[in-house]
C-alpha positions in Angstrom: 167.1 144.1 163.2 167.7 144.6 166.8 171.4 144.1 166.7 172.3 147.5 165.5 175.2 149.4 167.2 174.9 152.3 169.6 175.4 155.8 168.3 178.3 157.7 169.7 178.2 160.4 172.4 178.7 164.0 171.6 182.1 163.8 173.3 183.3 161.3 170.7 182.3 163.4 167.7 185.5 165.4 167.6 187.6 162.3 167.6 185.5 160.8 164.9 185.6 163.8 162.5 189.1 163.1 161.2 188.7 159.4 160.9 185.4 158.4 159.5 185.5 159.9 156.0 186.2 157.1 153.6 185.0 155.2 150.6 181.8 154.2 152.3 181.6 157.1 154.7 180.7 160.7 154.3 181.8 161.6 150.8 182.6 165.1 149.7 180.4 168.0 151.0 178.5 169.8 148.2 178.5 173.5 147.6 175.3 173.8 149.5 176.4 171.8 152.5 177.2 174.9 154.6 175.5 178.2 155.0 171.8 179.1 154.8 171.4 180.0 151.1 168.5 178.6 149.1 169.6 175.5 147.2 169.5 175.6 143.4 167.1 173.5 141.3 170.1 171.3 140.5 170.8 170.4 144.2 169.8 166.8 144.8 167.6 165.6 147.6 170.1 163.6 149.7 168.9 160.5 151.5 171.1 158.5 153.8 169.9 155.0 154.7 170.9 151.6 156.0 171.8 149.0 153.3 168.6 147.0 153.8 166.0 145.3 151.6 163.6 148.2 152.2 166.0 150.9 151.1 167.2 148.8 148.2 163.6 148.5 147.0 163.0 152.3 147.4 166.3 153.1 145.6 165.0 151.1 142.5 161.9 153.3 142.5 163.5 156.7 143.0 163.1 157.7 139.3 159.3 157.7 139.9 159.8 160.1 142.8 162.2 162.4 140.9 159.6 162.8 138.2 157.0 163.7 140.9 159.0 166.5 142.4 161.3 167.6 139.6 164.5 167.1 141.6 167.2 164.5 141.4 167.6 162.1 144.3 170.9 161.0 145.7 170.6 157.9 148.0 173.5 156.6 149.9 173.3 153.1 151.5 175.7 152.3 154.4 176.1 149.7 157.1 174.6 150.5 160.5 178.0 151.5 162.0 178.9 153.7 159.0 175.5 155.3 159.1 175.7 156.1 162.8 179.3 157.6 162.4 178.2 159.7 159.4 175.2 161.1 161.2 177.2 161.9 164.3 179.8 163.9 162.4 177.4 165.6 160.0 174.8 166.6 162.5 177.2 167.8 165.2 178.5 170.2 162.5 174.9 171.3 161.6 175.6 169.9 158.1 173.0 170.5 155.4 174.2 167.8 153.1 171.7 165.2 154.2 167.9 165.7 154.0 166.1 162.5 154.7 167.6 160.2 157.4 166.8 156.6 157.9 167.0 156.2 161.7 166.4 153.7 164.5 163.6 155.2 166.6 164.6 153.0 169.6 168.3 153.3 169.4 169.2 156.9 168.4 166.1 159.0 168.0 166.0 160.1 171.7 169.6 161.3 171.5 169.1 163.0 168.1 165.9 164.7 169.4 167.5 165.8 172.6 170.3 167.4 170.5 167.8 169.1 168.2 168.9 167.3 165.1 165.5 165.9 163.9 162.8 168.1 162.5 159.4 168.1 164.2 157.0 166.3 161.9 153.9 166.6 164.1 152.1 169.1 161.8 153.1 167.3 158.6 151.8 163.8 159.7 148.5 165.5 160.7 147.8 165.9 156.9 144.6 163.7 156.4 146.0 162.4 153.1 148.9 160.9 154.9 146.6 159.1 157.4 148.9 158.9 160.4 146.3 156.9 162.4 146.7 154.1 159.9 150.1 153.3 161.3 150.1 150.6 164.0 149.8 152.0 167.5 153.0 150.6 168.9 155.4 151.8 166.1 153.5 155.1 166.0 154.0 155.8 169.7 157.7 154.9 169.3 158.0 157.7 166.8 157.3 160.3 169.5 160.0 162.0 171.6 158.9 164.6 174.2 155.5 164.7 172.5 156.8 165.4 169.1 156.7 163.1 166.0 160.3 162.9 165.0 160.2 160.0 162.6 157.8 157.9 160.5 158.2 154.0 160.7 158.8 152.1 157.5 160.0 148.7 158.6 158.7 146.8 161.6 159.8 143.7 163.5 158.4 141.3 166.1 159.8 138.1 167.7 158.7 134.9 166.0 158.7 131.4 167.5 160.6 129.3 164.9 160.1 125.6 165.5 160.6 122.1 163.9 157.2 120.8 162.8 158.5 117.3 162.6 159.5 117.4 166.3 156.4 118.9 167.8 153.7 116.6 166.2 153.7 114.3 169.2 153.6 117.3 171.6 150.4 118.7 170.2 151.9 121.4 168.0 154.0 124.5 168.8 153.9 125.6 172.5 151.4 128.4 173.2 152.8 129.2 176.6 156.2 129.8 178.0 155.7 127.0 180.5 154.9 124.6 177.5 158.0 125.9 175.7 160.2 125.2 178.7 158.8 121.6 179.0 159.0 120.9 175.3 162.5 122.3 174.9 163.9 120.3 177.9 162.2 117.1 176.6 163.7 117.4 173.2 167.2 118.3 174.3 169.9 115.7 173.7 173.1 117.5 174.5 175.3 114.5 174.1 174.2 114.2 170.5 174.6 117.9 169.9 170.9 118.7 169.7 169.3 121.4 171.7 165.7 122.1 172.7 166.2 125.8 172.4 168.7 128.3 170.9 168.6 132.0 171.4 170.7 135.1 172.1 172.6 135.0 175.3 175.2 137.7 174.9 174.9 140.3 177.7 173.8 143.3 175.7 172.6 141.7 172.5 170.1 139.4 174.2 168.2 142.3 175.9 166.0 143.1 172.9 164.8 139.6 172.5 164.5 139.1 176.3 162.2 142.1 176.4 159.2 140.0 175.2 159.8 137.5 178.0 160.0 140.4 180.5 156.7 141.9 179.3 155.0 138.5 179.2 155.9 138.0 182.9 154.3 141.4 183.7 157.5 143.4 184.0 159.1 146.4 182.3 162.5 148.1 182.1 161.2 151.4 183.7 158.2 151.7 185.9 157.0 155.1 187.1 160.3 156.6 186.0 162.3 154.2 188.1 164.2 151.0 187.4 161.9 148.0 187.0 164.4 145.3 186.6 164.5 144.4 190.3 160.8 143.7 190.4 159.5 140.1 191.1 158.2 140.0 187.6 161.6 140.9 186.1 163.3 138.4 188.4 161.0 135.7 187.2 161.7 136.6 183.6 165.5 136.6 184.2 165.3 133.2 185.9 163.1 131.7 183.2 165.3 132.8 180.3 168.4 131.8 182.0 167.0 128.3 182.8 165.8 127.9 179.2 169.2 128.4 177.8 171.1 126.7 180.6 169.0 123.5 180.5 168.0 123.3 176.9 170.5 125.5 175.1 173.9 124.9 173.4 177.2 125.5 175.2 178.7 129.0 175.0 175.2 130.6 174.9 176.5 133.7 176.7 178.6 134.5 173.7 175.7 134.2 171.2 174.3 137.1 169.3 172.0 136.7 166.3 174.9 135.8 164.1 175.8 132.8 166.3 172.4 131.6 167.3 170.6 131.6 163.9 172.9 129.1 162.1 172.4 126.5 164.9 168.7 126.5 164.1 169.2 126.7 160.4 171.5 123.6 160.5 168.8 121.6 162.2 170.5 121.5 165.6 167.7 123.0 167.7 164.0 122.4 168.1 162.9 126.0 169.0 164.3 129.5 168.4 162.8 132.9 169.2 164.2 135.9 167.3 163.2 138.6 164.8 160.6 137.7 162.3 162.6 139.7 159.7 165.1 136.8 159.4 162.6 134.2 158.4 163.8 134.0 154.8 167.2 132.7 155.9 165.5 129.5 157.1 163.9 129.0 153.7 167.1 129.5 151.7 168.4 126.0 150.6 172.0 127.4 150.5 172.1 127.9 154.3 169.1 126.0 155.8 168.6 122.3 156.4 165.1 122.9 158.0 163.3 124.6 155.1 161.0 121.7 154.6 160.2 121.3 158.3 160.2 124.8 159.7 157.1 126.2 161.3 156.3 129.7 162.6 154.2 130.6 165.7 153.3 133.7 167.8 155.2 134.6 170.9 154.0 132.2 173.7 152.0 133.5 176.6 153.6 134.1 180.0 151.9 134.8 183.4 150.8 138.2 182.0 149.8 136.8 178.6 151.5 137.1 175.3 153.2 140.5 175.2 155.9 140.6 172.5 157.5 143.7 171.2 156.3 145.2 167.9 158.9 147.8 167.0 159.8 150.2 164.2 163.3 148.8 163.4 163.8 151.5 160.8 162.1 154.9 160.3 162.5 158.1 158.3 163.3 161.5 159.7 164.2 164.9 158.4 167.5 166.6 159.2 166.6 169.8 161.1 169.4 171.6 159.2 168.2 170.5 155.8 167.5 173.3 153.2 165.1 171.0 151.4 162.7 170.0 154.2 159.6 170.3 152.1 161.0 168.0 149.4 162.2 165.7 152.2 158.7 165.5 153.6 157.4 164.7 150.1 159.8 161.8 149.9 158.5 160.5 153.3 154.9 160.9 152.1 155.7 158.9 149.0 158.0 156.2 150.6 155.8 155.7 153.7 152.5 156.3 152.0 149.7 153.7 151.8 150.4 152.6 148.2 154.2 152.1 148.7 153.8 150.5 152.1 151.3 147.9 150.6 153.6 147.3 147.5 156.7 146.7 149.6 154.9 144.5 152.1 153.6 142.5 149.1 157.3 141.9 148.3 157.9 140.5 151.8 159.0 143.6 153.7 156.9 144.1 156.8 155.7 147.7 157.1 153.9 149.7 159.8 150.5 150.5 158.3 147.5 148.7 159.6 145.8 148.9 156.2 148.6 146.8 154.7 148.4 144.2 157.5 144.7 143.9 157.0 145.0 143.3 153.2 145.5 139.6 152.5 147.2 140.4 149.2 150.1 142.1 151.1 150.7 139.0 153.2 150.7 136.5 150.4 154.5 136.5 150.1 154.9 135.3 153.7 154.3 131.7 154.7 150.7 131.6 156.0 151.6 130.6 159.5 154.2 133.3 159.7 151.8 135.9 158.4 149.3 135.0 161.1 152.0 135.0 163.8 153.2 138.4 162.7 149.6 139.7 162.7 148.9 138.5 166.2 152.2 139.7 167.6 151.6 143.1 166.0 148.2 143.3 167.7 149.6 142.4 171.1 153.0 144.1 170.8 154.6 146.9 172.8 156.5 149.5 170.8 160.0 149.1 172.3 162.4 146.3 172.9 165.0 148.1 175.0 165.1 150.9 177.6 164.2 154.2 176.1 167.1 156.3 177.3 169.9 158.4 175.7 172.7 155.9 176.4 171.0 152.8 175.0 174.2 150.7 174.8 175.1 151.3 178.5 171.5 150.6 179.6 171.5 147.3 177.7 174.8 146.3 179.3 173.4 146.8 182.8 170.1 145.1 182.1 171.8 142.1 180.5 174.0 141.2 183.5 171.4 139.0 185.3 170.7 137.3 182.0 174.2 136.0 181.8 174.1 134.9 185.5 171.0 132.8 184.8 172.5 131.1 181.8 175.6 130.3 183.7 173.5 128.7 186.4 174.4 131.3 189.0 172.0 132.6 191.6 170.1 135.4 189.8 168.5 137.4 192.7 171.8 139.0 194.0 172.9 139.9 190.5 169.5 141.3 189.7 169.6 143.4 192.9 173.0 144.9 192.0 171.9 145.5 188.4 168.7 147.1 189.6 170.6 149.5 191.9 173.1 150.3 189.0 170.2 150.9 186.6 168.4 153.1 189.1 171.5 155.3 189.4 171.9 155.3 185.6 168.4 156.6 185.1 169.0 159.5 187.4 172.1 160.4 185.5 170.6 159.8 182.1 167.4 161.6 183.0 166.1 161.4 179.5 163.8 158.4 179.6 161.2 160.8 180.7 161.3 162.5 177.3 160.2 159.3 175.4 
């Protein structure tokens, strides 16, 4: 989901090299991890991935792929922080001991591409059997850096409006517009009783990815014509709306809330509305953690002044290490793991993929609640392929962009904070100078 941590800068790699190797870290380098010799038939295809339901499902199926290519597969599953640290150390050393890389196209691909660490897949995806046009437009475009396809999306994510069906019956159903959401959230708020009309992320950096859909639906964007867009009237309106929503209808301490703090408040029945990643829906259906499983509803992102413009992003993608000695086999793995048949099979198991053919097949959506499946489909059609600024230093950018959000939630005057943030972000873009590659 959109809470993954920022990859480290090249300057930090040397400091990391001595410290990140551990039980869950890099492991020992194999005999073929250095040098340019041809790997033997016994050399495994090495895959590094996030410990995620998608990679777990693929890992259970690797024997099928091993039989297909006649080579053993070694798949390592790590946390997001461990994965980022491992990549940074291995790739900075031009290591050949990883072949297929599970990457975040919006968090680290630009940096990896700029450093020459990801193989260009443009010619490979052009294979008609792979059917690259079958991938949804927004995630497909997010796979491009400087005009080159550097990754293939395998897991996608959109914002969902989670709501209490029992509370909106008298309001005519779930709100279809942001204005209606504000009105309903404020009407249902009973702060003295510990019940809130809305809960959502408010933490300075962590809230940016979810706020992006509010920004787009107000007609704004992070970068406009290569320059900062967060000082525009549209961005200011989005800042003020989101700040007021949490200030007037949200719980106390909202500026400290990331996904981990906001989600339990809704799951425990203490809020009427919650907008966050659709990938977390199953948490609200789990009787062990949720008190709202019988009353929860799912709806598309509400329309703002510019319409409903949520994000539809590739949360995780597959790339090939530029230094791999098994790039052909690595591509065969991607062809198999991201192919039409596997994408449909995994989506049928409740893992949202990136292929339009899977989304148009009712059988692949049967595992999702019907109203969620429809919300996901509509959000995918309307969605933009990024939920944060597309720059090299993503973490720094999110920190700047998130400052006016905090001001709004705290009830402070947003315009002066937004002006300062806009000026800082403009300077940042000049220094970063890599958003133009995306």
